[in-house]
C-alpha positions as protocol buffer text, in pm:
chain_id: "A"
residue {
  index: 1
  type: UNK
  ca { x: 5095 y: 3071 z: -3304 }
}
residue {
  index: 2
  type: UNK
  ca { x: 4777 y: 2868 z: -3359 }
}
residue {
  index: 3
  type: UNK
  ca { x: 4541 y: 3116 z: -3193 }
}
residue {
  index: 4
  type: UNK
  ca { x: 4293 y: 3248 z: -3447 }
}
residue {
  index: 5
  type: UNK
  ca { x: 4099 y: 3510 z: -3250 }
}
residue {
  index: 6
  type: UNK
  ca { x: 4252 y: 3597 z: -2914 }
}
residue {
  index: 7
  type: UNK
  ca { x: 4521 y: 3542 z: -2653 }
}
residue {
  index: 8
  type: UNK
  ca { x: 4474 y: 3658 z: -2292 }
}
residue {
  index: 9
  type: UNK
  ca { x: 4759 y: 3631 z: -2041 }
}
residue {
  index: 10
  type: UNK
  ca { x: 4747 y: 3714 z: -1670 }
}
residue {
  index: 11
  type: UNK
  ca { x: 5090 y: 3639 z: -1521 }
}
residue {
  index: 12
  type: UNK
  ca { x: 5298 y: 3735 z: -1223 }
}
residue {
  index: 13
  type: UNK
  ca { x: 5610 y: 3788 z: -1433 }
}
residue {
  index: 14
  type: UNK
  ca { x: 5654 y: 3840 z: -1807 }
}
residue {
  index: 15
  type: UNK
  ca { x: 6021 y: 3892 z: -1895 }
}
residue {
  index: 16
  type: UNK
  ca { x: 6132 y: 4015 z: -2233 }
}
residue {
  index: 17
  type: UNK
  ca { x: 6405 y: 3750 z: -2264 }
}
residue {
  index: 18
  type: UNK
  ca { x: 6429 y: 3487 z: -2538 }
}
residue {
  index: 19
  type: UNK
  ca { x: 6110 y: 3317 z: -2415 }
}
residue {
  index: 20
  type: UNK
  ca { x: 5909 y: 3633 z: -2353 }
}
residue {
  index: 21
  type: UNK
  ca { x: 6020 y: 3806 z: -2671 }
}
residue {
  index: 22
  type: UNK
  ca { x: 5900 y: 3514 z: -2884 }
}
residue {
  index: 23
  type: UNK
  ca { x: 5558 y: 3523 z: -2719 }
}
residue {
  index: 24
  type: UNK
  ca { x: 5540 y: 3902 z: -2734 }
}
residue {
  index: 25
  type: UNK
  ca { x: 5643 y: 3915 z: -3100 }
}
residue {
  index: 26
  type: UNK
  ca { x: 5372 y: 3668 z: -3197 }
}
residue {
  index: 27
  type: UNK
  ca { x: 5110 y: 3858 z: -2996 }
}
residue {
  index: 28
  type: UNK
  ca { x: 5218 y: 4190 z: -3149 }
}
residue {
  index: 29
  type: UNK
  ca { x: 5193 y: 4040 z: -3498 }
}
residue {
  index: 30
  type: UNK
  ca { x: 4843 y: 3912 z: -3428 }
}
residue {
  index: 31
  type: UNK
  ca { x: 4736 y: 4240 z: -3265 }
}
residue {
  index: 32
  type: UNK
  ca { x: 4849 y: 4429 z: -3576 }
}
residue {
  index: 33
  type: UNK
  ca { x: 4633 y: 4186 z: -3773 }
}
residue {
  index: 34
  type: UNK
  ca { x: 4330 y: 4287 z: -3562 }
}
residue {
  index: 35
  type: UNK
  ca { x: 4323 y: 3997 z: -3316 }
}
residue {
  index: 36
  type: UNK
  ca { x: 4239 y: 4061 z: -2948 }
}
residue {
  index: 37
  type: UNK
  ca { x: 4565 y: 4037 z: -2751 }
}
residue {
  index: 38
  type: UNK
  ca { x: 4575 y: 4127 z: -2379 }
}
residue {
  index: 39
  type: UNK
  ca { x: 4842 y: 4090 z: -2109 }
}
residue {
  index: 40
  type: UNK
  ca { x: 4822 y: 4164 z: -1734 }
}
residue {
  index: 41
  type: UNK
  ca { x: 5137 y: 4138 z: -1520 }
}
residue {
  index: 42
  type: UNK
  ca { x: 5223 y: 4214 z: -1160 }
}
residue {
  index: 43
  type: UNK
  ca { x: 5399 y: 4550 z: -1141 }
}
residue {
  index: 44
  type: UNK
  ca { x: 5606 y: 4462 z: -835 }
}
residue {
  index: 45
  type: UNK
  ca { x: 5754 y: 4150 z: -998 }
}
residue {
  index: 46
  type: UNK
  ca { x: 5946 y: 4353 z: -1254 }
}
residue {
  index: 47
  type: UNK
  ca { x: 6260 y: 4558 z: -1202 }
}
residue {
  index: 48
  type: UNK
  ca { x: 6365 y: 4842 z: -1434 }
}
residue {
  index: 49
  type: UNK
  ca { x: 6546 y: 4606 z: -1672 }
}
residue {
  index: 50
  type: UNK
  ca { x: 6235 y: 4393 z: -1714 }
}
residue {
  index: 51
  type: UNK
  ca { x: 6015 y: 4698 z: -1761 }
}
residue {
  index: 52
  type: UNK
  ca { x: 6248 y: 4838 z: -2027 }
}
residue {
  index: 53
  type: UNK
  ca { x: 6173 y: 4526 z: -2231 }
}
residue {
  index: 54
  type: UNK
  ca { x: 5800 y: 4583 z: -2182 }
}
residue {
  index: 55
  type: UNK
  ca { x: 5822 y: 4906 z: -2378 }
}
residue {
  index: 56
  type: UNK
  ca { x: 5817 y: 4711 z: -2705 }
}
residue {
  index: 57
  type: UNK
  ca { x: 5479 y: 4565 z: -2608 }
}
residue {
  index: 58
  type: UNK
  ca { x: 5348 y: 4893 z: -2467 }
}
residue {
  index: 59
  type: UNK
  ca { x: 5423 y: 5063 z: -2801 }
}
residue {
  index: 60
  type: UNK
  ca { x: 5223 y: 4797 z: -2989 }
}
residue {
  index: 61
  type: UNK
  ca { x: 4847 y: 4733 z: -3028 }
}
residue {
  index: 62
  type: UNK
  ca { x: 4864 y: 4465 z: -2756 }
}
residue {
  index: 63
  type: UNK
  ca { x: 4660 y: 4572 z: -2449 }
}
residue {
  index: 64
  type: UNK
  ca { x: 4933 y: 4552 z: -2183 }
}
residue {
  index: 65
  type: UNK
  ca { x: 4844 y: 4641 z: -1821 }
}
residue {
  index: 66
  type: UNK
  ca { x: 5023 y: 4642 z: -1487 }
}
residue {
  index: 67
  type: UNK
  ca { x: 4845 y: 4503 z: -1183 }
}
residue {
  index: 68
  type: UNK
  ca { x: 4876 y: 4793 z: -940 }
}
residue {
  index: 69
  type: UNK
  ca { x: 5198 y: 4923 z: -795 }
}
residue {
  index: 70
  type: UNK
  ca { x: 5249 y: 4724 z: -472 }
}
residue {
  index: 71
  type: UNK
  ca { x: 5157 y: 4887 z: -144 }
}
residue {
  index: 72
  type: UNK
  ca { x: 5474 y: 4787 z: 41 }
}
residue {
  index: 73
  type: UNK
  ca { x: 5350 y: 4877 z: 387 }
}
residue {
  index: 74
  type: UNK
  ca { x: 5047 y: 4654 z: 336 }
}
residue {
  index: 75
  type: UNK
  ca { x: 5242 y: 4381 z: 159 }
}
residue {
  index: 76
  type: UNK
  ca { x: 5520 y: 4338 z: 408 }
}
residue {
  index: 77
  type: UNK
  ca { x: 5360 y: 4436 z: 737 }
}
residue {
  index: 78
  type: UNK
  ca { x: 5037 y: 4244 z: 665 }
}
residue {
  index: 79
  type: UNK
  ca { x: 4816 y: 4540 z: 746 }
}
residue {
  index: 80
  type: UNK
  ca { x: 4477 y: 4608 z: 595 }
}
residue {
  index: 81
  type: UNK
  ca { x: 4396 y: 4346 z: 331 }
}
residue {
  index: 82
  type: UNK
  ca { x: 4746 y: 4199 z: 334 }
}
residue {
  index: 83
  type: UNK
  ca { x: 4886 y: 4112 z: -6 }
}
residue {
  index: 84
  type: UNK
  ca { x: 4813 y: 4335 z: -305 }
}
residue {
  index: 85
  type: UNK
  ca { x: 4997 y: 4135 z: -569 }
}
residue {
  index: 86
  type: UNK
  ca { x: 4897 y: 3928 z: -871 }
}
residue {
  index: 87
  type: UNK
  ca { x: 5043 y: 3578 z: -859 }
}
residue {
  index: 88
  type: UNK
  ca { x: 4799 y: 3425 z: -1106 }
}
residue {
  index: 89
  type: UNK
  ca { x: 4927 y: 3243 z: -1412 }
}
residue {
  index: 90
  type: UNK
  ca { x: 4656 y: 3213 z: -1675 }
}
residue {
  index: 91
  type: UNK
  ca { x: 4686 y: 3180 z: -2054 }
}
residue {
  index: 92
  type: UNK
  ca { x: 4364 y: 3171 z: -2258 }
}
residue {
  index: 93
  type: UNK
  ca { x: 4371 y: 3081 z: -2628 }
}
residue {
  index: 94
  type: UNK
  ca { x: 4063 y: 3156 z: -2842 }
}
residue {
  index: 95
  type: UNK
  ca { x: 3855 y: 3117 z: -2522 }
}
residue {
  index: 96
  type: UNK
  ca { x: 3862 y: 2738 z: -2571 }
}
residue {
  index: 97
  type: UNK
  ca { x: 4201 y: 2629 z: -2433 }
}
residue {
  index: 98
  type: UNK
  ca { x: 4368 y: 2742 z: -2111 }
}
residue {
  index: 99
  type: UNK
  ca { x: 4695 y: 2693 z: -1927 }
}
residue {
  index: 100
  type: UNK
  ca { x: 4742 y: 2754 z: -1557 }
}
residue {
  index: 101
  type: UNK
  ca { x: 4999 y: 2653 z: -1297 }
}
residue {
  index: 102
  type: UNK
  ca { x: 5318 y: 2790 z: -1148 }
}
residue {
  index: 103
  type: UNK
  ca { x: 5534 y: 2879 z: -1447 }
}
residue {
  index: 104
  type: UNK
  ca { x: 5607 y: 3241 z: -1535 }
}
residue {
  index: 105
  type: UNK
  ca { x: 5704 y: 3374 z: -1877 }
}
residue {
  index: 106
  type: UNK
  ca { x: 6080 y: 3372 z: -1818 }
}
residue {
  index: 107
  type: UNK
  ca { x: 6366 y: 3160 z: -1952 }
}
residue {
  index: 108
  type: UNK
  ca { x: 6463 y: 3016 z: -1613 }
}
residue {
  index: 109
  type: UNK
  ca { x: 6121 y: 2848 z: -1578 }
}
residue {
  index: 110
  type: UNK
  ca { x: 6203 y: 2637 z: -1883 }
}
residue {
  index: 111
  type: UNK
  ca { x: 6574 y: 2585 z: -1812 }
}
residue {
  index: 112
  type: UNK
  ca { x: 6683 y: 2566 z: -1448 }
}
residue {
  index: 113
  type: UNK
  ca { x: 6369 y: 2591 z: -1235 }
}
residue {
  index: 114
  type: UNK
  ca { x: 6130 y: 2297 z: -1204 }
}
residue {
  index: 115
  type: UNK
  ca { x: 5772 y: 2407 z: -1240 }
}
residue {
  index: 116
  type: UNK
  ca { x: 5465 y: 2291 z: -1428 }
}
residue {
  index: 117
  type: UNK
  ca { x: 5143 y: 2400 z: -1594 }
}
residue {
  index: 118
  type: UNK
  ca { x: 4825 y: 2215 z: -1669 }
}
residue {
  index: 119
  type: UNK
  ca { x: 4647 y: 2244 z: -2005 }
}
residue {
  index: 120
  type: UNK
  ca { x: 4267 y: 2235 z: -1984 }
}
residue {
  index: 121
  type: UNK
  ca { x: 3974 y: 2242 z: -2221 }
}
residue {
  index: 122
  type: UNK
  ca { x: 3599 y: 2218 z: -2168 }
}
residue {
  index: 123
  type: UNK
  ca { x: 3354 y: 2420 z: -1956 }
}
residue {
  index: 124
  type: UNK
  ca { x: 3621 y: 2492 z: -1692 }
}
residue {
  index: 125
  type: UNK
  ca { x: 3776 y: 2741 z: -1936 }
}
residue {
  index: 126
  type: UNK
  ca { x: 3486 y: 2977 z: -1863 }
}
residue {
  index: 127
  type: UNK
  ca { x: 3588 y: 2978 z: -1495 }
}
residue {
  index: 128
  type: UNK
  ca { x: 3938 y: 3087 z: -1591 }
}
residue {
  index: 129
  type: UNK
  ca { x: 3793 y: 3354 z: -1821 }
}
residue {
  index: 130
  type: UNK
  ca { x: 3592 y: 3488 z: -1526 }
}
residue {
  index: 131
  type: UNK
  ca { x: 3907 y: 3487 z: -1313 }
}
residue {
  index: 132
  type: UNK
  ca { x: 4093 y: 3681 z: -1584 }
}
residue {
  index: 133
  type: UNK
  ca { x: 3806 y: 3930 z: -1604 }
}
residue {
  index: 134
  type: UNK
  ca { x: 3827 y: 3989 z: -1230 }
}
residue {
  index: 135
  type: UNK
  ca { x: 4183 y: 4120 z: -1254 }
}
residue {
  index: 136
  type: UNK
  ca { x: 4114 y: 4303 z: -1577 }
}
residue {
  index: 137
  type: UNK
  ca { x: 3837 y: 4495 z: -1402 }
}
residue {
  index: 138
  type: UNK
  ca { x: 4089 y: 4597 z: -1134 }
}
residue {
  index: 139
  type: UNK
  ca { x: 4344 y: 4732 z: -1384 }
}
residue {
  index: 140
  type: UNK
  ca { x: 4105 y: 4859 z: -1655 }
}
residue {
  index: 141
  type: UNK
  ca { x: 3744 y: 4890 z: -1536 }
}
residue {
  index: 142
  type: UNK
  ca { x: 3646 y: 5053 z: -1864 }
}
residue {
  index: 143
  type: UNK
  ca { x: 3779 y: 4762 z: -2073 }
}
residue {
  index: 144
  type: UNK
  ca { x: 3525 y: 4525 z: -2228 }
}
residue {
  index: 145
  type: UNK
  ca { x: 3534 y: 4194 z: -2035 }
}
residue {
  index: 146
  type: UNK
  ca { x: 3622 y: 3876 z: -2217 }
}
residue {
  index: 147
  type: UNK
  ca { x: 3300 y: 3704 z: -2323 }
}
residue {
  index: 148
  type: UNK
  ca { x: 3232 y: 3352 z: -2200 }
}
residue {
  index: 149
  type: UNK
  ca { x: 3200 y: 3074 z: -2456 }
}
residue {
  index: 150
  type: UNK
  ca { x: 2876 y: 2874 z: -2483 }
}
residue {
  index: 151
  type: UNK
  ca { x: 2923 y: 2558 z: -2277 }
}
residue {
  index: 152
  type: UNK
  ca { x: 2820 y: 2332 z: -2567 }
}
residue {
  index: 153
  type: UNK
  ca { x: 3094 y: 2483 z: -2783 }
}
residue {
  index: 154
  type: UNK
  ca { x: 3350 y: 2424 z: -2509 }
}
residue {
  index: 155
  type: UNK
  ca { x: 3240 y: 2061 z: -2467 }
}
residue {
  index: 156
  type: UNK
  ca { x: 3261 y: 2001 z: -2844 }
}
residue {
  index: 157
  type: UNK
  ca { x: 3606 y: 2161 z: -2864 }
}
residue {
  index: 158
  type: UNK
  ca { x: 3728 y: 1949 z: -2571 }
}
residue {
  index: 159
  type: UNK
  ca { x: 3600 y: 1629 z: -2735 }
}
residue {
  index: 160
  type: UNK
  ca { x: 3802 y: 1709 z: -3050 }
}
residue {
  index: 161
  type: UNK
  ca { x: 4109 y: 1825 z: -2859 }
}
residue {
  index: 162
  type: UNK
  ca { x: 4434 y: 1638 z: -2909 }
}
residue {
  index: 163
  type: UNK
  ca { x: 4803 y: 1713 z: -2862 }
}
residue {
  index: 164
  type: UNK
  ca { x: 5057 y: 1475 z: -3020 }
}
residue {
  index: 165
  type: UNK
  ca { x: 5278 y: 1313 z: -2760 }
}
residue {
  index: 166
  type: UNK
  ca { x: 5071 y: 1419 z: -2459 }
}
residue {
  index: 167
  type: UNK
  ca { x: 4852 y: 1191 z: -2249 }
}
residue {
  index: 168
  type: UNK
  ca { x: 4509 y: 1350 z: -2216 }
}
residue {
  index: 169
  type: UNK
  ca { x: 4231 y: 1275 z: -1971 }
}
residue {
  index: 170
  type: UNK
  ca { x: 3869 y: 1316 z: -2071 }
}
residue {
  index: 171
  type: UNK
  ca { x: 3548 y: 1341 z: -1868 }
}
residue {
  index: 172
  type: UNK
  ca { x: 3725 y: 1462 z: -1555 }
}
residue {
  index: 173
  type: UNK
  ca { x: 3587 y: 1708 z: -1301 }
}
residue {
  index: 174
  type: UNK
  ca { x: 3792 y: 2026 z: -1257 }
}
residue {
  index: 175
  type: UNK
  ca { x: 3729 y: 2313 z: -1022 }
}
residue {
  index: 176
  type: UNK
  ca { x: 3889 y: 2657 z: -1030 }
}
residue {
  index: 177
  type: UNK
  ca { x: 3935 y: 2813 z: -686 }
}
residue {
  index: 178
  type: UNK
  ca { x: 4054 y: 3173 z: -728 }
}
residue {
  index: 179
  type: UNK
  ca { x: 4195 y: 3389 z: -452 }
}
residue {
  index: 180
  type: UNK
  ca { x: 4236 y: 3766 z: -454 }
}
residue {
  index: 181
  type: UNK
  ca { x: 4390 y: 4049 z: -249 }
}
residue {
  index: 182
  type: UNK
  ca { x: 4047 y: 4152 z: -121 }
}
residue {
  index: 183
  type: UNK
  ca { x: 3931 y: 3803 z: -20 }
}
residue {
  index: 184
  type: UNK
  ca { x: 3984 y: 3736 z: 351 }
}
residue {
  index: 185
  type: UNK
  ca { x: 3810 y: 3395 z: 345 }
}
residue {
  index: 186
  type: UNK
  ca { x: 4124 y: 3207 z: 232 }
}
residue {
  index: 187
  type: UNK
  ca { x: 3934 y: 3000 z: -30 }
}
residue {
  index: 188
  type: UNK
  ca { x: 4236 y: 2805 z: -160 }
}
residue {
  index: 189
  type: UNK
  ca { x: 4349 y: 2696 z: 185 }
}
residue {
  index: 190
  type: UNK
  ca { x: 3991 y: 2607 z: 280 }
}
residue {
  index: 191
  type: UNK
  ca { x: 3951 y: 2405 z: -40 }
}
residue {
  index: 192
  type: UNK
  ca { x: 4262 y: 2206 z: 54 }
}
residue {
  index: 193
  type: UNK
  ca { x: 4132 y: 2147 z: 405 }
}
residue {
  index: 194
  type: UNK
  ca { x: 3788 y: 2037 z: 286 }
}
residue {
  index: 195
  type: UNK
  ca { x: 3938 y: 1801 z: 26 }
}
residue {
  index: 196
  type: UNK
  ca { x: 4181 y: 1640 z: 268 }
}
residue {
  index: 197
  type: UNK
  ca { x: 3921 y: 1594 z: 540 }
}
residue {
  index: 198
  type: UNK
  ca { x: 3670 y: 1435 z: 298 }
}
residue {
  index: 199
  type: UNK
  ca { x: 3914 y: 1215 z: 105 }
}
residue {
  index: 200
  type: UNK
  ca { x: 3821 y: 846 z: 132 }
}
residue {
  index: 201
  type: UNK
  ca { x: 4111 y: 673 z: -43 }
}
residue {
  index: 202
  type: UNK
  ca { x: 4379 y: 924 z: -148 }
}
residue {
  index: 203
  type: UNK
  ca { x: 4470 y: 1289 z: -169 }
}
residue {
  index: 204
  type: UNK
  ca { x: 4730 y: 1397 z: -423 }
}
residue {
  index: 205
  type: UNK
  ca { x: 4851 y: 1751 z: -474 }
}
residue {
  index: 206
  type: UNK
  ca { x: 5121 y: 1903 z: -691 }
}
residue {
  index: 207
  type: UNK
  ca { x: 5263 y: 2237 z: -585 }
}
residue {
  index: 208
  type: UNK
  ca { x: 5607 y: 2395 z: -638 }
}
residue {
  index: 209
  type: UNK
  ca { x: 5594 y: 2573 z: -302 }
}
residue {
  index: 210
  type: UNK
  ca { x: 5632 y: 2415 z: 44 }
}
residue {
  index: 211
  type: UNK
  ca { x: 5555 y: 2382 z: 326 }
}
residue {
  index: 212
  type: UNK
  ca { x: 5176 y: 2405 z: 337 }
}
residue {
  index: 213
  type: UNK
  ca { x: 5008 y: 2622 z: 604 }
}
residue {
  index: 214
  type: UNK
  ca { x: 4997 y: 2473 z: 953 }
}
residue {
  index: 215
  type: UNK
  ca { x: 4628 y: 2383 z: 927 }
}
residue {
  index: 216
  type: UNK
  ca { x: 4688 y: 2190 z: 601 }
}
residue {
  index: 217
  type: UNK
  ca { x: 4981 y: 2003 z: 760 }
}
residue {
  index: 218
  type: UNK
  ca { x: 4759 y: 1915 z: 1055 }
}
residue {
  index: 219
  type: UNK
  ca { x: 4485 y: 1788 z: 823 }
}
residue {
  index: 220
  type: UNK
  ca { x: 4736 y: 1574 z: 632 }
}
């Protein structure tokens, strides 16, 4: 509701329930007003009932795209490049504030399931913009990519950033490690391994999914 220029969402699942309809309605209203509103969701994460709800967004000025129809033979038999799904969860507001984590746009993620997101500002937002652009290029190569913000503007916005009731941490180092269906180097797993092996005093991680891969368990 506070976004003035743009909202970009790349999510695994976007359900048109009470949660999703509120977000969609606000984005539709802003898109009608000429703001840049874009949504990418994983096609395979939505059944016919979910997709029926998407029609309201598809009929609006919001740029709504499906991340490719899953190749089931590749997905479930691990042939070729393996997974061809979009499990990213990225929300970008005015290219200055971002949310990422494990929570989908669906009521159960705010009611019965325990999951979490992290809210970030500062230069790291440009890394999440680049990650969003990567998937946008896959689903709409002719679409204009989201422009990066000047780093000085991002630093200034982060210095002024405040959210009542939330503890915020300034001057911290953040790193975005994206993975993709065409990347066979396993960058996220390797980042975990490198971090664990080089930790001097502690290693903390927060993840809704367990157990870690065997190599990460061995490193721990």
